[in-house]
C-alpha positions as a LaTeX table, in Angstrom:
\begin{tabular}{lrrr}
\hline
Residue & $x$ (\AA) & $y$ (\AA) & $z$ (\AA) \\
\hline
Met1 & 55.49 & 108.32 & 138.08 \\
Pro2 & 53.21 & 110.83 & 139.93 \\
Ser3 & 52.92 & 114.42 & 138.44 \\
Arg4 & 54.22 & 116.99 & 140.90 \\
Ile5 & 53.61 & 120.88 & 141.18 \\
Val6 & 55.60 & 123.01 & 143.79 \\
Leu7 & 54.06 & 126.45 & 144.36 \\
Val8 & 56.82 & 128.81 & 145.56 \\
Arg9 & 56.17 & 132.40 & 146.88 \\
His10 & 58.79 & 134.79 & 145.47 \\
Gly11 & 61.69 & 136.17 & 147.47 \\
Leu12 & 61.68 & 139.44 & 149.57 \\
Ser13 & 60.95 & 142.53 & 147.59 \\
Ala14 & 63.47 & 145.29 & 146.92 \\
His15 & 60.83 & 147.92 & 147.27 \\
Val16 & 61.39 & 150.11 & 150.35 \\
His17 & 58.77 & 152.36 & 151.84 \\
Thr18 & 60.18 & 155.75 & 152.96 \\
Ala19 & 57.04 & 157.84 & 152.89 \\
Gly20 & 55.77 & 157.51 & 156.43 \\
Ala21 & 52.08 & 157.54 & 156.98 \\
Ile22 & 50.02 & 157.47 & 153.91 \\
Asp23 & 46.37 & 157.64 & 152.79 \\
Arg24 & 44.40 & 154.91 & 150.67 \\
Val25 & 45.66 & 156.74 & 147.41 \\
Gly26 & 49.26 & 156.63 & 148.90 \\
Met27 & 48.69 & 152.80 & 149.56 \\
Glu28 & 47.69 & 152.33 & 145.95 \\
Thr29 & 50.72 & 154.06 & 144.69 \\
Trp30 & 52.84 & 151.95 & 147.00 \\
Arg31 & 51.17 & 148.69 & 145.65 \\
Thr32 & 52.08 & 149.87 & 142.11 \\
Ala33 & 55.69 & 150.53 & 143.08 \\
Tyr34 & 55.81 & 147.09 & 144.71 \\
Asp35 & 54.56 & 145.38 & 141.73 \\
Ala36 & 57.40 & 147.22 & 139.64 \\
Ala37 & 60.15 & 146.03 & 142.04 \\
Gly38 & 62.27 & 142.96 & 141.80 \\
Ile39 & 63.60 & 141.09 & 144.73 \\
His40 & 66.08 & 142.39 & 147.37 \\
Glu41 & 69.89 & 141.66 & 146.66 \\
Val42 & 70.32 & 139.81 & 149.89 \\
Ser43 & 67.11 & 137.57 & 149.39 \\
Arg44 & 68.47 & 134.14 & 148.92 \\
Pro45 & 66.39 & 130.95 & 148.59 \\
Pro46 & 67.03 & 128.09 & 151.11 \\
Ala47 & 69.39 & 125.16 & 149.85 \\
Ala48 & 66.49 & 122.73 & 150.09 \\
Leu49 & 64.35 & 124.79 & 147.64 \\
Met50 & 67.39 & 125.24 & 145.34 \\
Gln51 & 67.58 & 121.52 & 145.23 \\
Leu52 & 63.95 & 121.18 & 144.40 \\
Ala53 & 64.25 & 123.50 & 141.67 \\
Ala54 & 67.31 & 121.61 & 140.22 \\
Glu55 & 65.21 & 118.59 & 139.96 \\
Ala56 & 62.02 & 120.25 & 138.54 \\
Thr57 & 61.42 & 119.46 & 134.83 \\
His58 & 59.76 & 122.80 & 134.33 \\
Ile59 & 60.42 & 126.28 & 135.83 \\
Val60 & 57.52 & 128.72 & 135.54 \\
Ala61 & 56.77 & 132.05 & 137.05 \\
Ser62 & 54.32 & 134.98 & 137.26 \\
Asp63 & 55.26 & 137.63 & 134.79 \\
Leu64 & 55.68 & 140.16 & 137.54 \\
Arg65 & 59.33 & 141.28 & 138.14 \\
Arg66 & 59.52 & 139.89 & 141.65 \\
Ala67 & 58.50 & 136.36 & 140.58 \\
Val68 & 60.90 & 136.38 & 137.56 \\
Glu69 & 63.86 & 137.43 & 139.39 \\
Ser70 & 63.13 & 134.91 & 142.14 \\
Ala71 & 62.95 & 132.13 & 139.47 \\
Glu72 & 66.10 & 133.23 & 137.99 \\
Arg73 & 67.82 & 133.18 & 141.46 \\
Leu74 & 66.56 & 129.69 & 142.03 \\
Thr75 & 67.64 & 128.24 & 138.82 \\
Pro76 & 70.44 & 130.42 & 137.12 \\
Gly77 & 70.78 & 129.86 & 133.41 \\
Arg78 & 67.71 & 127.68 & 132.89 \\
Glu79 & 64.67 & 128.57 & 130.77 \\
Ile80 & 61.91 & 130.13 & 132.56 \\
Arg81 & 58.44 & 130.18 & 131.13 \\
Thr82 & 56.28 & 133.14 & 132.42 \\
Ser83 & 52.40 & 133.64 & 132.77 \\
Glu84 & 50.14 & 136.22 & 133.69 \\
Leu85 & 48.02 & 133.48 & 134.95 \\
Leu86 & 50.28 & 133.25 & 137.95 \\
Arg87 & 50.06 & 136.96 & 138.99 \\
Glu88 & 49.12 & 137.94 & 142.38 \\
Met89 & 45.30 & 138.48 & 143.18 \\
Pro90 & 45.26 & 142.13 & 144.44 \\
Leu91 & 43.51 & 142.33 & 147.89 \\
Ala92 & 41.04 & 145.09 & 148.51 \\
Ile93 & 42.22 & 148.24 & 150.16 \\
Pro94 & 39.84 & 149.49 & 152.84 \\
Ala95 & 38.34 & 152.96 & 152.32 \\
Trp96 & 39.87 & 154.10 & 155.56 \\
Pro97 & 39.46 & 157.88 & 155.90 \\
Thr98 & 42.75 & 158.75 & 157.40 \\
Arg99 & 46.60 & 158.45 & 156.91 \\
Leu100 & 48.11 & 155.40 & 158.46 \\
Pro101 & 51.59 & 153.60 & 158.62 \\
Leu102 & 52.27 & 151.03 & 155.90 \\
Gly103 & 52.05 & 148.31 & 158.62 \\
Ala104 & 48.56 & 149.24 & 159.79 \\
Trp105 & 47.34 & 149.27 & 156.24 \\
Gly106 & 48.84 & 145.75 & 155.76 \\
Leu107 & 47.06 & 144.64 & 158.90 \\
Leu108 & 43.76 & 146.07 & 157.73 \\
Ile109 & 44.13 & 144.63 & 154.29 \\
Thr110 & 44.94 & 141.11 & 155.78 \\
Leu111 & 42.10 & 141.28 & 158.36 \\
Gly112 & 39.64 & 142.13 & 155.44 \\
Trp113 & 41.06 & 139.09 & 153.38 \\
Gly114 & 40.53 & 136.83 & 156.35 \\
Tyr115 & 36.95 & 137.88 & 156.88 \\
Arg116 & 36.21 & 137.36 & 153.21 \\
Ile117 & 37.90 & 133.97 & 153.27 \\
Ala118 & 35.53 & 133.03 & 156.44 \\
Arg119 & 32.59 & 134.11 & 154.19 \\
Gly120 & 33.57 & 132.31 & 151.15 \\
Ala121 & 33.95 & 135.50 & 149.24 \\
Asp122 & 37.64 & 135.93 & 149.07 \\
Ala123 & 37.91 & 136.12 & 145.38 \\
Ser124 & 35.98 & 137.58 & 142.28 \\
Glu125 & 34.60 & 135.19 & 139.56 \\
Glu126 & 37.39 & 136.27 & 137.30 \\
Glu127 & 40.09 & 135.47 & 139.90 \\
Arg128 & 38.41 & 132.04 & 140.48 \\
Ala129 & 38.52 & 131.41 & 136.75 \\
Arg130 & 42.06 & 132.47 & 136.48 \\
Ala131 & 42.95 & 129.90 & 139.22 \\
Val132 & 41.15 & 127.16 & 137.31 \\
Ala133 & 42.91 & 128.03 & 134.12 \\
Ala134 & 46.40 & 128.19 & 135.96 \\
Ala135 & 45.60 & 124.80 & 137.55 \\
Glu136 & 44.77 & 123.37 & 134.11 \\
Trp137 & 47.96 & 124.82 & 132.56 \\
Leu138 & 50.13 & 123.43 & 135.36 \\
Ala139 & 48.42 & 120.04 & 135.13 \\
Gly140 & 48.81 & 120.02 & 131.38 \\
Ile141 & 52.62 & 120.52 & 131.42 \\
Thr142 & 53.09 & 117.85 & 134.02 \\
Ala143 & 50.76 & 115.31 & 132.47 \\
Asp144 & 53.66 & 113.02 & 131.54 \\
Gly145 & 54.63 & 112.56 & 135.16 \\
Ser146 & 57.04 & 115.38 & 135.46 \\
Thr147 & 57.47 & 118.21 & 138.10 \\
Ala148 & 56.69 & 121.92 & 137.57 \\
Leu149 & 58.06 & 124.52 & 140.09 \\
Ala150 & 55.85 & 127.60 & 139.85 \\
Val151 & 56.92 & 130.96 & 141.36 \\
Thr152 & 53.89 & 132.92 & 142.33 \\
His153 & 52.39 & 135.24 & 145.04 \\
Gly154 & 50.86 & 134.80 & 148.50 \\
Ala155 & 47.27 & 135.41 & 147.99 \\
Phe156 & 46.92 & 133.94 & 144.52 \\
Arg157 & 48.77 & 130.75 & 145.63 \\
Arg158 & 46.19 & 130.04 & 148.33 \\
Met159 & 43.47 & 130.19 & 145.56 \\
Leu160 & 45.49 & 128.06 & 143.23 \\
Ala161 & 46.32 & 125.58 & 145.85 \\
Lys162 & 42.55 & 125.42 & 146.67 \\
Gln163 & 41.87 & 124.64 & 142.98 \\
Leu164 & 44.46 & 121.84 & 142.69 \\
Leu165 & 43.06 & 120.10 & 145.60 \\
Ala166 & 39.56 & 120.38 & 144.24 \\
Ser167 & 40.79 & 118.93 & 141.00 \\
Gly168 & 42.32 & 115.77 & 142.40 \\
Trp169 & 45.74 & 116.88 & 143.54 \\
Thr170 & 47.14 & 115.84 & 146.83 \\
Ser171 & 49.19 & 118.20 & 149.06 \\
Thr172 & 52.37 & 116.58 & 150.32 \\
Gly173 & 53.49 & 119.46 & 152.68 \\
Arg174 & 53.98 & 123.00 & 153.16 \\
Ser175 & 57.51 & 124.65 & 154.00 \\
Gly176 & 57.58 & 128.15 & 155.26 \\
Gly177 & 53.97 & 129.03 & 155.61 \\
Tyr178 & 53.26 & 132.17 & 153.50 \\
Arg179 & 56.87 & 133.59 & 154.08 \\
Pro180 & 59.03 & 134.58 & 151.11 \\
Trp181 & 60.61 & 131.55 & 149.40 \\
Ser182 & 57.86 & 129.23 & 151.14 \\
Ala183 & 56.98 & 126.19 & 149.04 \\
Trp184 & 53.81 & 124.07 & 148.87 \\
Ser185 & 53.94 & 120.73 & 147.10 \\
Phe186 & 51.29 & 118.73 & 145.45 \\
Val187 & 51.31 & 115.36 & 143.64 \\
Arg188 & 48.79 & 113.49 & 141.36 \\
Pro189 & 49.08 & 110.13 & 139.68 \\
Gly190 & 50.22 & 110.39 & 135.92 \\
His191 & 47.29 & 111.70 & 133.85 \\
Ala192 & 48.50 & 111.40 & 130.43 \\
Gln193 & 45.15 & 112.84 & 128.90 \\
Gly194 & 46.08 & 116.24 & 130.46 \\
Leu195 & 46.60 & 119.36 & 128.16 \\
His196 & 50.32 & 118.98 & 127.62 \\
Gly197 & 51.82 & 122.28 & 126.62 \\
Arg198 & 48.95 & 124.46 & 127.17 \\
Asp199 & 50.02 & 127.86 & 128.35 \\
Gly200 & 46.63 & 129.72 & 128.87 \\
Arg201 & 47.02 & 133.41 & 128.47 \\
Gly202 & 50.61 & 133.28 & 129.44 \\
Ser203 & 53.78 & 133.26 & 127.23 \\
\hline
\end{tabular}
């Protein structure tokens, strides 16, 4: 049986911005609050994703609250393994000298990220190493031909997906793009020599 990994972006965050225009320090404060928040009570995974989760052998998640709560909503009552390996990769906040609406900050951050992707400089060596470790961990726990559903984050998922492809996995489809609850699937022929059970720096 082929091994399978499904990378899911968490549900819609419960964090609500009410401060109006903010400066760069305010944007950093917003990010800290965003990381501390869970998911919105009305954010529900699509039925097809719920079915994928029900069929998965392993449910794993980033240890950030929004990822853990998303995994719990996908698989009520099941054991969830968490790991800091699957945490988000923080994107650079531009050194803009004025106050801007949150949406404008988001656009600047996304444009900067796109520029760095085009230059091949979208992640630090530390983040690349973390993507390698995460890919090895997921490969290890699915080495017996099982399936892992991993709830992670938008920017880091892109890096992790790239690493999976580089290490011999094949993409079998992407549902939902980068939106909340989107799912990217990968398969690889059974590889019994994998590092079964390794959980890297996670717990």
